[in-house]
N, C-alpha and C positions, 0 to 999 in steps of 0.2 A: 345835196342829198336832203330828203324830207323827213321830218318827224312823222310818226304814224298817223296822227290826225290829218296832216296835210296830204299824206299819201292817199288816205281814204277819200278826201275831197277830189284829188286828181282822178281817182278811179270813177268818179261820178260825172266827169265832163262829157264823155262820149263812149261809144262801144269799144273803139280801138284803145282808148286810154284805160278802160276797165279791163280789157283783156291783158294789157301790159301789167296792170296792177295785180291781177290775179296770178299771173305767171311769177312775178317777183316774190309774192308772199308764199305761194305754194311750193316753189322750187328751192327756197332758201337762198336765193341770189341777192336778196336785199340785206346788206351787211352793215348798214349804218348803225353806230352805237346810239341807242335810244335813251332819252330821258325817262326814268322810271315812271310808271303809272300805278295808281292804286285801284285795285279791282275789289268791288264790294256789291252786296245785295241789300235791299231794303224791304222791310215788312210791309210798308205802305204801297208798294208798287207791283205786287204780284210775285208769284213764285217762279215765273219764267223769265223775269227781267233781271239784268245786272247793270252795273255802272262802272265806267272807267274814268277816273279823275286824272287828267293830264297835268303834271306838275309844270311842264313847259308853258302851257297855255292858261293854267289855273281855271280849267273848264271841265265840266262833267259831261260825259257822253253816255246815253242810254243804249244798252245792247239787248237784243232779244235772242236767246240761245235755244237750241233744240232740246227736246226731252231726253232723259229724265229732267224734271224741274231743277234748275240750277240751285235754287235756294235749299232744296232738300239734300244736296250733295255735300260731302266733305272735300275740302281742298287739301291734298297731301303733297303737292309739288307744283312747281312752275319753272319752266325753262324753255328757251328757243321759241318763245311766243305761245307756248302751249300750257294749258292748265291740266293737271292730272287730278281727276275727281273720282270719288267713290259714292255710288248711289245707295239707296235705302236697302238694297239687297247685297251690298258690299261689292258690287261689280265695278270695275274700273273703266273709265273713259278718258281719252284725251280730247280736249276741245280747244279750238282757237277762238278766243273771244272777239277777234277782229273780223275774221271771215265767216264765223259760224260753223266751220268744218268740225266734224266730230268723228272719232274713231273708237270703236269698242275694243278693249284689250282682252286677252284670253280670260276665260272664266276663273273666278276666284277658287273654285274647287280643283283647278289644275296646279295651284301652288303646292309644293311638296308637302307642307305640314297641315294642309286643310283637307279634311275628309268629310264628304257629304253624308247627311242622315236623311233618309227618304221617308215620306209619309205613306199611307196605304195606297194613294193614287200614283205613287212613283215620283212625286215632286220633291225637290229639296226643301226640307223644313228647317233643319238646323245644320250646324257644322261642328265637327271636332277640330280643335287646334292642338296638334300633337306637340309634345314637349321634348324635343331632342334636337341636337345639332350633329355635325359630322363625326363627332367622336364618342358621344354617349347619349343614352336616354336619361333625362333629368327627372321626369315624373309622369303622372297620369295625364291624359288629355283633358282639356277644358271644353265644355259644350256651350255654344253661343247661338242665339237666334240670328237670322241673316242680317237684321238691321242693327245688331249689336256687335257683330264680328269685326266690322271696320274700325270700331273703337280700339280693339285690342290687337288687330293684325298689322295695320299699316303704320309705319313710322315716317318714311320719307320716300319720295319718288323723283326720278330725273328723266328728262327726255334729251337724248343725244343724237346728233347727226351720225348716221352709219355710212361711212364712205364706201364700204365694200358693196353695198346694195343701192346706194344713192337715196336711201330712205331714212328711217329712224330706228332707234333702239330705246326701250324704256327699261330702267333699272329700279328695282324696289329694295329698300331696306325695310325688313319686316320682322315681326315676332314669329316664333319665339326667339329671344336672345339676339335680336338685331342682326339677322342673317341676310344674305343677298340672293335675289332671283332676277332674271331678265327675260325680255321677250323682244324679238324683232318684228318688224311689220309683216303681217300675214301669218305669224305663228299661232298655233291653236292651243298652246299651253305654255306655262312659265317654266324656265329652266333654272334649277337650283344650282348655286355655286358653293358647295361645301369645300373644306370641312370647318372653316373658321367661323367666328361669330363676333358680336360686339362691335359691329361697324358703325361709324359715325357719319361718314360722308364719302363721296366718290366723284371722280371725273373721268372723262373718256377721251383718250388721245391716240390717234393712229391705230385704231383697232384694239387698243388695250384699255381695260378698265382698271383704274387705280383706285383702291379702296383703303381708307385709313380707319384704324380701330380706335376705340375710346382710350387706349393707352399709347397711342402714337405710332403703332406698327403700320406698315404699308404693304399690301398685297397687290400683285398685278395679275389680272386674268387676260389671257390672249383669247379673244372671242372670234378671231378671223378664220380659224380652221375647223374641220369637222369634229375634232376632239379639243375640248377646252382645257387649257393648262393654267396652273397657278404657280406663281413664283413670289417668294417673300423677299422684298428688296430692302426692308428695314424692320428690324425687330422692335419690340416695345421700347419706347423711350422713357417711360415712367411706370411705376408700379401702383399707381392710384388713379381713380377716376374722379376728376374734379372739374377741369375746364371742358367746355365743348370744343371739339376739334373739327376743322374744315380743311379740305385739300383743294388747291387751286393752281392754275398755271399763270405765271407772270407774263407780261407782254413780251419779255425777252426769251420765253420758253422754259424758264426754270420752274421746277416744282416747289410749291410752298405749302407749309402747314400754318394755319391760323388758329391760335388758341384764344378762346373767349372765356374770361373769368366772370361768372354770373353769381348773383346773390338773390335769395328769396327776400322780398320786401314785405313789410306788414300790410295787411288789409284791415283797416279800422284799428282796433286796439289789440288785435291778435294776429299771430302769424298764420298764414294759410296752411291748412292740413296738406302735407306733402302728397298724400295719396289721391287727392282730388285736384287734377290738373286745371279744371275750369275755375278753381278758386285761387290759383297761384299767380302772383305777379312777379316777374323777374326783372332785374336790372343788370346791365353790363357794367362791371367795375373797371375792367381794362382788357385790352387786346394785346396779344404777343404774336409776332410774325417770325417764322423760321424758314430758311432755305434748306431744302433737302439736298445734302451733299451725297450724290450717288456713289462716288468713289470710296468715301470713308464710311458710308452708311450712318451718318450722324446729322443732327440738326444744327444749323448755324443761325443764331439769332440776328435779325436785321432790324434796324431802327427807323428806316424811312422807305416809303413807296415813291419818293420823288414826286413826279407829276401824275401818278397813276392812282386810281381808286378801285378797290375791289368791292363787289356786292353779293357774291354767291352765297355767303354765309347768313344773309338775312332770311330768317324763316318766316313764311307766310302763315301765321296763326293769329286767330282772333281778329282778322281783318275781313273775313269772308261774309259775315253777317253784321247788321247793325239795326 
């Protein structure tokens, strides 16, 4: 089985090989575990170009991607070979940097907590970000220009294979209060998943969305039926928010929680102001790994991954531009 750069070369040999290459990538049939690549843009090469650095080959590949200009977008997620990006109007697109395929996601104004403000011509000028979750209203809404909304709204995004449709599902963790919304291929709007909040991470298994909170609780949403149901399979495991928490599935099928202990490190002679994320540098002090015991609804700490390595908790920030 080939690494992605070799697969690309094979697709250039002839028309029949190119057809096979396109089918493999677009259908999700290509299952080989890939060596990670670094995706980035550069100020010196234009706003429509991006680069992929292959760790396997130690080589850089230049990519030309469709509009909106890739350098003007924010990267808020990466999975299954897709990048989830937010453009200058805070609209979301998923783009495959290898094939150049791009899909527009439902409008930002269809997210439950986003309300459009129109100008005299009927165009959306600003948006209100409503401050409530499924249980109560917390405060008055905030108003943001379209190019500023993405800073405050989006936290993290995921692309999952949707076996029920043979296509994909995109899940957002978003503000206010780190709530969940999702959209399937072809949806015209985002679907909100109340009533909980403070979600840290999620994964998608057999039609069920598993979401972990900042205090270690786990909710399951069954997304297969016409009516979405929510079930709490684990209550909070701690009463404080300190570690970052991720939820993953082990190669043997077990559900795991990964806790990452982080620390703010000094920049120069001073500590970075916590409210300015662009000025904060973080270091990981330690990782803790727990198996989710579904029978007892408790976490069991494990000390070894044996011959396996997990990577889903690596967050793609500060690597998009250079």
